[in-house]
C-alpha positions as CSV (number, residue, x, y, z in Angstrom):
1,M,-56.4,-124.0,34.3
2,K,-55.8,-127.6,33.3
3,L,-53.2,-129.8,35.0
4,P,-52.2,-133.3,33.9
5,L,-53.0,-135.9,36.5
6,Y,-51.9,-139.5,36.8
7,Q,-52.7,-142.0,39.4
8,V,-50.2,-144.8,39.8
9,D,-50.0,-147.9,42.0
10,A,-46.4,-147.9,43.3
11,F,-44.7,-151.0,44.7
12,A,-47.4,-153.0,42.9
13,E,-46.8,-156.5,41.6
14,Y,-50.3,-156.7,40.2
15,P,-53.3,-154.3,39.8
16,F,-55.0,-152.9,42.9
17,S,-52.0,-153.6,45.0
18,G,-49.2,-151.4,46.3
19,N,-49.7,-147.8,47.2
20,P,-51.7,-145.4,44.9
21,A,-50.2,-142.0,44.4
22,A,-51.4,-139.0,42.4
23,V,-48.8,-137.3,40.2
24,V,-49.4,-133.7,39.0
25,I,-47.1,-132.3,36.3
26,L,-46.6,-128.5,36.6
27,D,-45.1,-125.8,34.4
28,K,-44.7,-123.5,37.4
29,W,-45.2,-123.9,41.2
30,L,-48.7,-123.3,42.4
31,P,-49.4,-121.6,45.8
32,D,-48.9,-124.0,48.7
33,E,-52.5,-123.7,49.8
34,L,-53.8,-124.7,46.3
35,M,-51.5,-127.8,46.2
36,Q,-52.8,-128.8,49.6
37,K,-56.4,-128.5,48.4
38,I,-55.6,-130.6,45.4
39,A,-54.1,-133.3,47.6
40,A,-57.1,-133.2,49.9
41,E,-59.4,-133.5,46.9
42,N,-57.4,-136.5,45.6
43,N,-57.6,-138.1,49.1
44,L,-54.7,-140.4,48.5
45,S,-51.9,-140.9,51.0
46,E,-49.7,-138.7,48.8
47,T,-50.0,-136.4,45.8
48,A,-46.6,-135.5,44.2
49,F,-46.2,-132.2,42.3
50,V,-43.4,-132.3,39.8
51,L,-41.8,-129.4,38.0
52,P,-39.4,-130.0,35.1
53,A,-36.1,-128.0,35.3
54,K,-33.1,-127.9,33.0
55,D,-31.4,-131.1,34.0
56,H,-33.6,-132.4,36.8
57,F,-37.1,-132.3,38.3
58,E,-38.2,-130.5,41.4
59,I,-40.7,-132.5,43.5
60,R,-42.9,-131.9,46.6
61,W,-45.4,-134.2,48.3
62,F,-48.7,-133.6,50.1
63,T,-50.9,-135.9,52.1
64,P,-54.6,-134.8,52.4
65,I,-53.7,-132.6,55.3
66,V,-50.0,-131.7,55.3
67,E,-46.8,-131.4,53.2
68,V,-44.2,-134.1,54.0
69,E,-40.4,-133.9,53.6
70,L,-39.9,-137.2,51.9
71,C,-42.1,-139.8,50.2
72,G,-40.9,-142.9,48.4
73,H,-44.0,-144.3,46.7
74,A,-45.0,-141.0,45.1
75,T,-41.4,-140.5,43.9
76,L,-41.5,-143.9,42.3
77,A,-44.9,-143.1,40.8
78,S,-43.6,-139.8,39.5
79,A,-40.6,-141.4,37.8
80,F,-42.9,-144.0,36.3
81,V,-44.9,-141.2,34.7
82,L,-41.9,-139.4,33.5
83,F,-40.3,-142.5,32.0
84,N,-43.4,-143.9,30.3
85,Y,-45.7,-141.0,29.5
86,L,-43.5,-137.9,29.3
87,K,-40.8,-139.8,27.5
88,T,-38.0,-138.5,29.6
89,S,-34.7,-139.4,27.9
90,G,-32.3,-141.9,29.4
91,E,-32.8,-144.3,32.2
92,K,-32.0,-142.0,35.2
93,I,-33.8,-139.1,36.8
94,I,-32.7,-136.6,39.4
95,F,-35.3,-135.1,41.7
96,R,-34.5,-132.1,43.9
97,T,-36.4,-131.7,47.2
98,L,-36.9,-128.8,49.6
99,S,-35.2,-130.5,52.6
100,R,-33.8,-133.9,51.7
101,G,-31.4,-133.0,49.0
102,E,-31.2,-134.9,45.7
103,L,-33.0,-138.1,45.0
104,F,-31.9,-140.4,42.2
105,V,-34.1,-142.8,40.3
106,E,-33.2,-145.3,37.6
107,R,-35.2,-147.7,35.5
108,K,-34.1,-151.3,34.9
109,N,-36.6,-153.2,32.8
110,E,-39.9,-153.2,34.7
111,M,-38.3,-152.1,38.0
112,I,-37.9,-148.5,39.2
113,I,-35.2,-148.1,41.8
114,L,-35.0,-145.2,44.2
115,D,-31.7,-144.0,45.5
116,F,-32.4,-142.2,48.8
117,P,-30.2,-141.1,51.7
118,E,-30.4,-143.5,54.6
119,D,-32.1,-142.4,57.8
120,N,-30.2,-141.5,61.0
121,F,-31.9,-143.4,63.9
122,F,-31.0,-144.2,67.4
123,T,-32.4,-146.3,70.3
124,T,-35.1,-144.5,72.3
125,V,-37.7,-144.8,75.0
126,L,-41.1,-144.8,73.4
127,P,-43.8,-142.3,74.4
128,D,-46.6,-144.0,76.4
129,E,-49.1,-143.1,73.6
130,I,-47.2,-145.3,71.1
131,I,-46.9,-148.3,73.4
132,R,-50.6,-148.1,74.3
133,G,-51.6,-147.1,70.7
134,I,-49.8,-150.2,69.2
135,G,-50.9,-152.4,72.1
136,K,-47.8,-154.6,72.3
137,K,-44.4,-153.7,73.7
138,P,-41.6,-154.1,71.1
139,L,-38.3,-156.0,71.5
140,E,-36.4,-152.8,70.4
141,S,-37.4,-149.2,69.7
142,Y,-35.7,-146.5,67.7
143,K,-36.3,-142.9,66.6
144,G,-35.3,-141.6,63.1
145,L,-35.6,-138.2,61.5
146,S,-39.3,-138.6,61.0
147,D,-40.6,-141.9,62.4
148,F,-40.4,-144.3,65.3
149,L,-39.3,-147.9,64.5
150,L,-40.6,-150.8,66.7
151,I,-39.1,-154.2,66.2
152,Y,-41.0,-157.5,67.0
153,G,-40.1,-161.1,66.9
154,S,-42.4,-162.5,64.2
155,Q,-44.5,-161.7,61.1
156,R,-47.6,-163.0,62.9
157,E,-47.2,-160.3,65.6
158,I,-47.1,-157.6,62.8
159,E,-50.2,-159.0,61.2
160,D,-52.1,-159.2,64.4
161,I,-51.5,-155.6,65.7
162,R,-54.7,-153.5,65.7
163,P,-53.6,-149.9,66.5
164,D,-55.5,-147.2,68.3
165,F,-55.0,-144.4,65.9
166,S,-56.4,-141.8,68.3
167,L,-53.5,-142.5,70.6
168,L,-50.9,-142.7,67.9
169,S,-52.0,-139.3,66.6
170,K,-50.8,-137.8,69.9
171,A,-47.4,-139.3,69.7
172,G,-45.6,-136.6,67.7
173,D,-43.5,-136.8,64.5
174,R,-44.7,-138.3,61.2
175,G,-45.4,-141.9,61.9
176,V,-44.7,-145.3,63.4
177,I,-43.1,-148.2,61.7
178,I,-43.5,-151.8,63.0
179,S,-41.3,-154.5,61.7
180,A,-40.2,-158.1,62.2
181,P,-38.5,-161.0,60.3
182,G,-40.6,-162.3,57.4
183,E,-41.7,-165.8,56.7
184,D,-40.9,-165.8,53.0
185,V,-39.0,-162.5,52.7
186,D,-36.2,-161.0,54.8
187,F,-38.5,-158.6,56.7
188,V,-42.0,-157.3,56.9
189,S,-43.4,-154.0,58.1
190,R,-46.5,-151.8,58.5
191,F,-46.6,-148.0,58.8
192,F,-49.1,-145.8,60.6
193,A,-49.3,-142.0,60.3
194,P,-52.6,-140.6,61.6
195,R,-51.0,-137.3,62.4
196,C,-50.6,-136.9,58.6
197,G,-54.1,-138.0,57.8
198,I,-53.0,-141.6,56.9
199,N,-54.0,-144.2,59.5
200,E,-52.2,-147.0,57.7
201,D,-50.1,-146.3,54.6
202,P,-50.3,-149.2,52.1
203,V,-46.6,-149.2,51.1
204,T,-44.1,-146.7,52.5
205,G,-40.9,-146.3,50.5
206,S,-39.4,-143.7,52.8
207,A,-39.8,-145.9,55.8
208,H,-37.3,-148.2,54.2
209,T,-34.6,-145.6,54.6
210,T,-34.7,-146.7,58.2
211,L,-35.7,-150.4,57.7
212,I,-32.9,-151.2,55.2
213,P,-29.9,-150.2,57.3
214,Y,-31.5,-151.8,60.4
215,W,-32.2,-155.2,58.8
216,S,-29.0,-155.1,56.7
217,E,-27.0,-155.0,59.8
218,K,-29.2,-157.5,61.7
219,L,-29.2,-160.1,58.9
220,H,-25.7,-159.4,57.6
221,K,-27.0,-158.9,54.1
222,L,-26.7,-155.9,51.7
223,K,-29.6,-157.0,49.4
224,L,-32.9,-157.8,51.0
225,L,-36.5,-158.5,50.0
226,A,-39.3,-156.9,52.0
227,R,-43.1,-156.9,52.1
228,Q,-45.3,-154.3,53.6
229,L,-48.3,-156.0,55.2
230,S,-51.2,-153.6,54.6
231,D,-54.4,-154.9,53.1
232,R,-53.1,-153.9,49.6
233,K,-49.6,-155.3,50.3
234,G,-46.4,-154.4,48.4
235,M,-43.1,-155.9,47.5
236,I,-39.9,-153.8,48.1
237,Y,-36.5,-154.7,46.7
238,C,-33.8,-153.3,49.0
239,E,-30.1,-152.7,48.9
240,N,-27.8,-151.1,51.5
241,K,-25.2,-148.8,49.8
242,G,-23.7,-147.4,52.9
243,S,-24.9,-143.8,53.4
244,R,-27.6,-144.4,50.8
245,V,-30.2,-147.1,50.2
246,K,-31.8,-148.4,47.0
247,I,-35.5,-149.1,47.2
248,G,-37.0,-150.8,44.1
249,G,-40.5,-151.7,43.0
250,K,-42.9,-152.0,40.1
251,A,-45.7,-149.7,39.2
252,N,-49.0,-149.7,37.3
253,L,-50.9,-146.8,35.8
254,Y,-54.5,-146.7,37.1
255,L,-55.8,-143.5,35.4
256,K,-54.7,-140.4,33.7
257,G,-56.7,-137.2,33.1
258,E,-56.9,-133.5,33.9
259,I,-57.6,-131.3,36.9
260,L,-59.9,-128.5,35.9
261,L,-59.6,-125.4,38.0
262,N,-61.6,-122.2,37.4
263,I,-59.2,-119.8,39.1
């Protein structure tokens, strides 16, 4: 069996930045166990599996150890591959997911823009493991569908945090977002998901389904510019559309090849 494989840096303004994702194009669904093994072998924060259908594409995402319900950067990477290497007609793509409904993607020049449902989040008392794992008490804390959101007062605080991942891995749910106002952008963030096999994710599109409505209300702006402060860093162009958010970024192809399976 041969499977086309692409590795794309998503939310990348320049080479070796943003978040690398693997994209595997299928002609039928593989067994879940096999897709998980492929994702583990790729050893990237996410591998997206994409299956063409009549008027849309089905998509699923796997970290090296678990399937996730939503992933932004691997969806952007998948759209980049479909637009540029599979010559998908038009400038818009519909992805259908197992649990988050339809996701819409459009291409505008070099930008790929995700249209995702916004997160539903509420104020919460943080588990002790998160407070100790992050090492600094936030000004505000929230809980969304998948992640905790912790708000701090400055970009420097976000840069200086050194998490204890063994503690964060005991906190439950997918991950922890930390965020603050930015110095040259509207807001900055970092994202930690050790329970999913990703200590720090380089750039997390799906986290912005929580971040965009929060900062849009806080800053009284519908359009925002954000940066994720991992070592690789990534720029995210954001827009609040009410019940949905637009999450834009650029992408670069790193490699393409084939997965060879003797099964």
